[in-house]
C-alpha positions as CSV (number, residue, x, y, z in Angstrom):
1,M,13.1,-9.9,-30.6
2,H,15.2,-6.7,-30.8
3,G,14.1,-3.2,-29.8
4,W,12.8,-1.1,-26.9
5,I,10.0,-1.2,-24.4
6,I,9.7,2.3,-22.8
7,L,8.0,1.8,-19.4
8,D,6.3,4.5,-17.4
9,K,7.7,3.1,-14.2
10,P,5.3,3.3,-11.3
11,L,6.1,4.3,-7.8
12,G,7.7,1.7,-5.6
13,L,9.0,-0.5,-8.5
14,G,12.8,-0.8,-8.8
15,S,14.6,-0.8,-12.1
16,T,15.7,-4.4,-11.7
17,Q,12.1,-5.4,-10.9
18,A,11.0,-3.6,-14.0
19,V,13.4,-5.6,-16.1
20,A,12.1,-8.8,-14.5
21,A,8.6,-7.8,-15.3
22,V,9.5,-7.3,-19.0
23,K,11.2,-10.7,-19.1
24,R,8.2,-12.4,-17.5
25,N,5.8,-10.8,-19.9
26,L,7.9,-11.6,-22.9
27,R,7.9,-15.3,-21.9
28,S,4.2,-15.2,-21.3
29,A,3.7,-13.7,-24.8
30,G,5.7,-16.6,-26.3
31,F,9.0,-14.9,-27.1
32,G,11.1,-17.3,-24.9
33,K,14.4,-16.2,-23.6
34,V,15.3,-12.6,-24.6
35,K,18.3,-10.6,-23.5
36,V,17.0,-7.6,-21.6
37,G,18.7,-4.5,-20.0
38,H,17.7,-1.0,-18.9
39,G,19.0,2.3,-20.0
40,G,19.5,4.1,-16.7
41,T,18.5,3.3,-13.1
42,L,15.4,5.0,-11.7
43,D,14.9,4.9,-7.9
44,P,11.8,3.0,-6.5
45,L,10.5,6.4,-5.2
46,A,10.8,7.9,-8.7
47,T,8.4,7.4,-11.6
48,G,8.5,7.9,-15.4
49,V,10.6,7.0,-18.4
50,L,12.6,3.8,-18.1
51,P,14.0,2.6,-21.4
52,I,14.3,-1.2,-21.5
53,A,16.4,-2.7,-24.3
54,L,15.7,-6.1,-25.9
55,G,18.1,-8.3,-27.8
56,E,20.6,-6.3,-29.9
57,A,19.3,-3.0,-28.5
58,T,21.1,-3.9,-25.3
59,K,24.3,-2.9,-27.1
60,L,23.0,0.7,-26.9
61,C,22.4,0.7,-23.1
62,G,25.7,2.4,-22.4
63,R,24.9,5.1,-24.8
64,M,21.5,5.6,-23.1
65,L,23.2,5.9,-19.7
66,D,25.3,8.7,-21.2
67,A,22.3,10.6,-22.6
68,S,20.8,13.7,-21.0
69,K,17.6,13.4,-19.1
70,T,14.7,15.6,-18.0
71,Y,13.0,15.4,-14.6
72,D,10.0,17.1,-12.9
73,F,10.6,17.2,-9.1
74,T,9.2,18.8,-6.0
75,I,11.3,20.2,-3.2
76,C,9.6,20.1,0.2
77,F,11.1,22.8,2.3
78,G,11.8,22.6,6.1
79,A,13.1,19.1,6.5
80,E,16.2,17.3,5.2
81,T,16.2,13.5,5.3
82,S,19.0,10.9,5.3
83,G,18.1,9.8,1.8
84,L,17.2,13.3,0.6
85,D,13.8,12.0,-0.4
86,A,10.5,11.1,1.2
87,E,12.0,8.0,2.9
88,G,14.6,8.0,5.7
89,E,14.9,9.8,9.0
90,V,14.8,13.6,9.3
91,V,18.4,14.8,9.9
92,A,17.9,18.6,9.8
93,T,15.0,21.1,10.0
94,S,14.5,24.8,9.4
95,D,11.6,27.2,9.9
96,V,12.8,29.3,6.9
97,R,10.5,29.2,3.8
98,P,11.5,30.9,0.5
99,T,9.2,33.0,-1.8
100,L,8.7,32.2,-5.4
101,E,10.8,35.2,-6.4
102,Q,13.7,33.9,-4.2
103,V,13.5,30.5,-5.8
104,Q,13.5,31.8,-9.3
105,Q,16.5,34.0,-8.5
106,A,18.4,31.1,-7.0
107,L,18.1,28.8,-10.0
108,A,20.6,30.8,-12.1
109,Q,23.5,29.7,-9.9
110,F,22.5,26.0,-10.6
111,T,22.3,26.3,-14.4
112,G,25.3,25.3,-16.5
113,P,28.3,23.3,-15.3
114,I,28.2,22.8,-11.5
115,E,29.8,20.7,-8.8
116,Q,27.6,18.5,-6.7
117,I,28.1,15.9,-3.9
118,P,26.0,12.8,-4.6
119,P,23.7,11.5,-1.8
120,A,25.1,8.9,0.6
121,Y,22.2,6.7,-0.4
122,S,23.3,6.2,-4.0
123,A,24.6,3.4,-6.2
124,I,28.1,4.9,-6.4
125,K,30.8,2.4,-5.4
126,I,33.3,3.2,-2.6
127,D,36.1,0.7,-2.2
128,G,34.0,-1.8,-4.1
129,K,30.8,-1.4,-2.1
130,R,27.7,0.5,-2.9
131,A,27.4,3.7,-1.0
132,Y,23.8,2.9,0.0
133,D,24.9,-0.4,1.5
134,L,27.5,1.4,3.6
135,A,25.0,4.1,4.7
136,R,22.4,1.5,5.6
137,A,25.0,-0.3,7.7
138,G,25.5,2.9,9.7
139,E,28.9,3.8,8.3
140,V,29.8,7.4,7.7
141,V,30.0,7.7,3.9
142,E,32.2,10.5,2.5
143,M,31.0,11.3,-1.0
144,K,33.3,13.1,-3.4
145,S,32.2,16.1,-5.4
146,R,31.6,15.6,-9.1
147,G,31.0,17.9,-12.1
148,V,27.7,17.7,-13.9
149,T,25.8,20.1,-16.2
150,I,22.3,21.5,-15.7
151,Y,21.2,22.5,-19.2
152,A,17.9,24.1,-18.1
153,L,16.2,24.6,-14.8
154,S,12.8,26.3,-14.3
155,V,9.9,26.6,-11.9
156,Q,6.7,24.8,-13.0
157,Q,4.0,27.4,-12.8
158,P,1.1,26.2,-10.7
159,D,-2.5,26.8,-11.8
160,A,-2.9,29.5,-9.1
161,L,0.3,31.6,-8.8
162,P,1.2,32.6,-5.3
163,R,2.1,36.2,-4.6
164,S,5.8,36.8,-5.2
165,D,6.3,37.4,-1.5
166,A,4.2,34.4,-0.3
167,L,6.2,31.8,1.6
168,L,6.4,28.4,-0.1
169,G,6.2,25.1,1.7
170,S,7.2,23.4,-1.6
171,V,8.0,24.1,-5.2
172,T,8.0,21.9,-8.4
173,L,10.8,22.4,-10.9
174,T,11.8,20.9,-14.3
175,A,15.5,20.1,-14.9
176,D,17.2,19.1,-18.1
177,V,20.5,17.5,-16.9
178,S,23.6,15.6,-18.0
179,K,24.5,12.1,-17.1
180,G,25.6,11.6,-13.5
181,T,23.3,14.3,-12.1
182,Y,21.5,13.5,-8.8
183,I,18.2,15.4,-8.5
184,R,18.1,14.8,-4.8
185,S,21.5,16.5,-4.4
186,L,20.3,19.4,-6.6
187,A,17.2,19.8,-4.5
188,R,19.3,19.8,-1.3
189,D,21.7,22.4,-2.7
190,I,18.9,24.7,-3.9
191,A,17.3,24.5,-0.4
192,Y,20.7,25.4,1.1
193,A,21.1,28.4,-1.3
194,L,17.7,29.6,0.0
195,G,18.8,29.5,3.6
196,T,16.8,26.4,4.5
197,V,16.8,22.7,4.1
198,G,14.6,20.4,2.0
199,H,14.1,17.0,0.4
200,V,12.5,15.6,-2.8
201,S,8.9,14.6,-2.3
202,M,8.1,13.9,-5.9
203,L,10.5,12.8,-8.8
204,R,9.3,12.0,-12.3
205,R,11.6,11.4,-15.3
206,V,9.8,12.8,-18.3
207,R,12.6,12.1,-20.9
208,A,15.7,9.9,-21.2
209,G,17.7,10.5,-24.3
210,P,15.3,10.3,-27.3
211,F,12.5,8.7,-25.3
212,A,9.7,10.7,-23.7
213,L,6.6,10.0,-21.7
214,N,4.4,10.2,-24.8
215,G,6.0,7.0,-26.0
216,A,6.0,5.1,-22.7
217,I,3.5,2.4,-21.6
218,S,2.1,1.6,-18.2
219,L,2.9,-1.5,-16.3
220,D,-0.8,-2.6,-16.8
221,K,-0.3,-2.4,-20.6
222,L,2.9,-4.4,-20.3
223,N,1.0,-7.0,-18.3
224,A,-1.8,-7.1,-20.9
225,F,0.8,-7.7,-23.6
226,G,2.0,-10.7,-21.6
227,Q,-1.6,-12.0,-21.4
228,G,-2.1,-11.9,-25.2
229,A,-2.8,-8.2,-26.1
230,A,-1.5,-6.9,-29.4
231,Q,2.2,-6.0,-29.7
232,E,1.4,-2.7,-31.4
233,D,3.0,0.3,-29.6
234,I,4.6,-2.1,-27.0
235,I,8.0,-2.8,-28.7
236,L,9.8,0.0,-30.6
237,P,12.5,-0.8,-33.2
238,I,16.2,-0.5,-32.4
239,E,16.4,2.7,-34.5
240,A,14.0,4.5,-32.0
241,G,17.0,4.8,-29.8
242,L,19.0,6.4,-32.5
243,V,16.8,9.2,-33.7
244,D,19.1,11.8,-32.2
245,I,21.9,10.9,-34.7
246,P,21.8,10.8,-38.5
247,A,21.2,7.6,-40.5
248,L,23.7,6.5,-43.1
249,D,22.5,4.5,-46.1
250,L,25.1,2.0,-47.4
251,S,25.4,0.0,-50.6
252,P,25.4,-3.8,-50.2
253,E,29.2,-3.8,-50.6
254,Q,29.7,-1.0,-48.0
255,A,27.3,-2.8,-45.6
256,R,29.3,-6.0,-45.9
257,A,32.5,-4.2,-45.2
258,I,31.1,-2.6,-42.1
259,Q,29.7,-5.9,-40.9
260,Q,33.2,-7.4,-41.3
261,G,34.7,-4.6,-39.2
262,R,36.6,-3.0,-42.1
263,V,37.2,0.8,-42.2
264,L,35.5,2.6,-45.0
265,T,37.0,5.7,-46.7
266,G,35.8,8.1,-49.4
267,I,32.3,8.6,-48.1
268,A,31.2,12.3,-48.2
269,M,29.8,12.8,-44.7
270,K,30.2,14.8,-41.6
271,D,32.4,13.6,-38.7
272,G,30.6,12.1,-35.7
273,L,28.3,9.2,-34.9
274,H,25.8,7.8,-37.4
275,W,23.8,4.7,-37.5
276,A,24.4,2.7,-40.7
277,R,21.6,0.8,-42.4
278,D,21.5,-1.5,-45.4
279,A,19.4,-1.5,-48.6
280,D,16.5,-2.9,-46.6
281,L,16.8,0.0,-44.1
282,R,17.8,-2.5,-41.4
283,P,20.3,-1.1,-38.8
284,I,23.6,-2.9,-39.1
285,A,26.0,-0.8,-36.9
286,L,26.6,2.3,-34.9
287,V,29.5,3.9,-36.7
288,E,31.8,6.9,-36.3
289,N,33.4,9.0,-39.0
290,I,36.7,10.7,-38.1
291,D,38.6,12.6,-40.7
292,G,37.1,10.6,-43.6
293,A,37.6,7.2,-41.9
294,L,34.3,5.4,-41.1
295,K,34.7,2.8,-38.3
296,T,32.3,0.5,-36.5
297,V,31.5,1.4,-32.9
298,R,28.9,-1.4,-32.2
299,G,27.6,-3.9,-34.8
300,F,24.1,-5.2,-34.8
301,N,23.4,-8.8,-35.6
302,L,19.9,-8.6,-37.1
303,T,18.9,-11.5,-39.3
304,P,16.6,-10.7,-42.2
């Protein structure tokens, strides 16, 4: 049992709970004990794409954590909360409301490389403890600024466009971001730039690396699989998580060398990451070519 389950995580379910649900349904479906991991935490108040790796695919979880992601999110103006989301106490208010034109103009300063301060309620470790544990205990948490990249940021156009000078109580945006980006911090900072305060009232991840919503399944469909429904469209192959890098076909001799951890030379190919496959098109390793030397990054132990 190796591959991916891409869950459209529902509201209120934590990432750890989602992994537990996958393990439970795999057992119910008769697959026994399977190694399971997720490719990027998604807050309980967020919904959307949560890649869950099975078996040998768990070796790619680190790569999935480093992947860019796309979110839809709504900023509700006028109130900032302690968690920068719909939970937590209100810590600041403002009567200022921006116009659509002002929002669109402000987004330019948040596109590209930026510095942001993560929320106090986050999983970042401070002196060995999670920031959210310290914040919940009432301690003052000083978060350090970090560099992230916002590749694209735009307003989602509503069905009925408000007048450009109409004041907005909220606005929904789409952001394509690098690893380590906190959407709650981005929303807070956009509100500040508009002379007001705000918090995230809706957050939905629509893409994580190569995985998008159109390939995700609902929790109900996962549970149906555990109760005997067909496996079709439930479990994706390992290579589904590698479609953003080129495949490399190896001869039997080359495949054996890679599986033994040897360095290959003399293969005409571009530098960079590839996923190597054998004559049966079975993934055998994530490899990297540097100046003509092909080395194994992670090997896959997939039996025929």
